[in-house]
C-alpha atoms as one frame of an Amber mdcrd trajectory, in Angstrom:
protein
 -22.189 106.782 141.427 -21.406 110.476 141.315 -20.473 110.321 137.632 -23.725
 108.536 136.778 -25.787 110.934 138.895 -24.255 114.021 137.278 -24.585 112.487
 133.828 -28.238 111.556 134.264 -29.272 114.796 135.955 -27.654 117.338 133.649
 -27.884 115.416 130.357 -26.701 117.017 127.116 -22.981 117.315 126.459 -22.162
 116.432 130.080 -24.008 113.139 129.729 -22.442 112.396 126.347 -18.881 113.125
 127.429 -19.067 111.120 130.676 -20.759 108.149 129.013 -18.279 108.095 126.093
 -15.341 107.985 128.506 -17.008 105.128 130.370 -17.671 103.377 127.045 -13.925
 103.402 126.401 -13.360 101.686 129.760 -16.105  99.167 128.917 -14.418  98.382
 125.591 -11.677  96.455 127.429 -12.327  93.064 129.005 -12.755  93.412 132.765
  -9.949  91.098 133.851  -7.482  92.258 131.182  -7.930  95.899 132.208  -7.541
  94.953 135.885  -4.337  93.054 135.055  -3.009  96.087 133.175  -3.786  98.439
 136.063  -2.205  96.138 138.657   0.834  95.679 136.405   1.312  99.455 136.291
   0.665 100.009 140.015   2.511  96.914 141.206   1.261  93.718 142.823  -0.478
  93.876 146.168  -3.917  93.619 147.679  -4.492  97.390 147.813  -3.600  97.843
 144.151  -5.754  94.847 143.238  -8.777  96.336 144.989  -8.087  99.716 143.361
  -7.917  98.090 139.917 -11.180  96.229 140.496 -12.815  99.464 141.662 -11.631
 101.348 138.573 -12.896  98.746 136.126 -16.236  98.585 137.988 -16.950 102.318
 137.662 -18.855 102.069 134.348 -21.370  99.517 135.662 -22.251 101.610 138.712
 -22.324 104.839 136.696 -24.713 103.366 134.117 -27.094 101.993 136.753 -27.042
 105.317 138.615 -27.624 107.248 135.397 -30.654 105.174 134.450 -32.130 105.498
 137.948 -31.555 109.252 137.981 -33.157 109.602 134.540 -36.337 107.968 135.811
 -36.412 109.732 139.195 -35.651 113.254 137.936 -39.046 113.448 136.237 -41.003
 112.826 139.455 -43.288 115.527 140.826 -41.371 115.981 144.090 -38.263 116.916
 142.075 -40.255 119.507 140.131 -41.657 120.818 143.427 -38.141 121.195 144.854
 -37.071 123.004 141.695 -40.093 125.323 141.938 -39.233 126.082 145.578 -35.789
 127.277 144.479 -33.611 124.359 145.534 -30.142 124.278 143.994 -29.106 121.604
 141.519 -26.786 120.124 144.175 -29.616 119.892 146.712 -32.049 118.384 144.209
 -29.515 115.849 142.972 -28.032 114.714 146.281 -31.005 115.170 148.625 -33.982
 114.349 146.449 -32.946 112.269 143.447 -29.985 110.164 144.586 -31.585 108.748
 147.766 -34.546 107.600 145.674 -32.246 106.068 143.047 -30.324 103.912 145.548
 -32.219 100.563 145.535 -30.756  99.336 142.220 -27.304 100.446 143.376 -27.624
  98.465 146.595 -28.439  95.351 144.604 -25.620  95.809 142.088 -23.168  96.552
 144.926 -24.087  93.328 146.688 -23.669  91.340 143.491 -20.485  93.307 142.762
 -18.916  92.085 145.996 -19.143  88.531 144.677 -17.531  89.598 141.408 -14.797
  91.468 143.269 -14.004  88.359 145.322 -13.660  86.280 142.157 -11.525  88.911
 140.422  -9.285  89.330 143.475  -8.816  85.570 143.661  -8.018  85.455 139.935
  -5.438  88.235 140.200  -3.896  86.627 143.281  -3.809  83.272 141.493  -1.626
  84.730 138.747   0.580  86.525 141.283  -0.721  90.087 140.972  -2.897  90.161
 144.094  -2.006  89.625 147.721   1.668  88.899 148.234   3.096  86.403 150.739
   2.813  86.178 153.719  -0.670  87.758 153.415  -3.254  84.970 153.139  -5.705
  85.166 150.230  -7.774  82.367 148.724  -6.518  82.829 145.163  -2.916  82.851
 146.361  -3.605  79.695 148.403  -4.944  77.984 145.300  -1.935  79.084 143.251
   0.563  78.012 145.887  -0.868  74.528 146.285  -2.048  73.717 142.756   0.849
  71.297 142.298  -0.338  69.362 145.367  -3.766  68.643 143.873  -3.289  64.867
 143.711  -1.111  64.353 146.796  -2.979  66.710 149.186  -6.266  67.776 147.597
  -7.553  69.392 150.791  -5.015  72.210 150.306  -6.837  73.254 147.131 -10.325
  72.100 148.052 -10.908  74.279 151.106  -9.839  77.647 149.614 -11.900  76.856
 146.513 -14.866  75.901 148.672 -14.490  79.115 150.685 -14.538  81.182 147.488
 -17.573  79.303 146.200 -19.586  79.617 149.429 -18.765  83.310 149.858 -19.635
  84.194 146.254 -22.846  82.147 146.463 -23.804  83.884 149.713 -23.345  87.359
 148.260 -25.256  86.386 145.109 -28.150  85.096 147.231 -28.110  88.265 149.332
 -28.172  90.326 146.130 -31.093  88.318 144.759 -32.955  88.711 148.034 -32.360
  92.459 148.083 -33.501  92.712 144.468 -36.721  90.909 145.362 -37.232  93.052
 148.462 -36.458  96.410 146.827 -38.176  95.928 143.450 -41.698  97.363 143.687
 -42.864  95.380 140.659 -42.094  92.110 142.430 -43.811  93.301 145.615 -47.007
  94.040 143.667 -46.843  90.661 141.941 -46.984  88.952 145.337 -50.047  90.977
 146.381 -51.929  90.153 143.181 -51.445  86.407 143.547 -52.980  86.299 147.040
């Protein structure tokens, strides 16, 4: 978020350099880069979450940058600048709070993605290590029991599905609630 905010606010060479570095990160497939990071750091839930956070940086930075680009041209930002506010104060007290709604939505949807990625990394043995319980590790440990005891695979898979669905629905609801264009569409139809 901070990288995107700085990039969008200052523009120029700062924007270009930050966005090009993030483009390099985006050039790698999400899961492959996460596997590489966890392989370097070592298996474990903390390293898995760190890897997922690192590979998610470009998405959040790009959304923040686009929000900051649209908000920085508002009249209240120009008024703060005219009153002598510092760049730090304008960026973090005026612009960033008004650029948060899209970030809230992408964060909610990102939780669902992080759950799936964590389960995938645990499934291949790079996530949570025994005896720590994790749904992907449960699926991996019992995949050979699929035909003799299907409930051992069914319930962790169902838990992943329900949790991801719930976070996706929360994200969709927040998007509908925080998007002013959708709010005006509801008023016009009445």
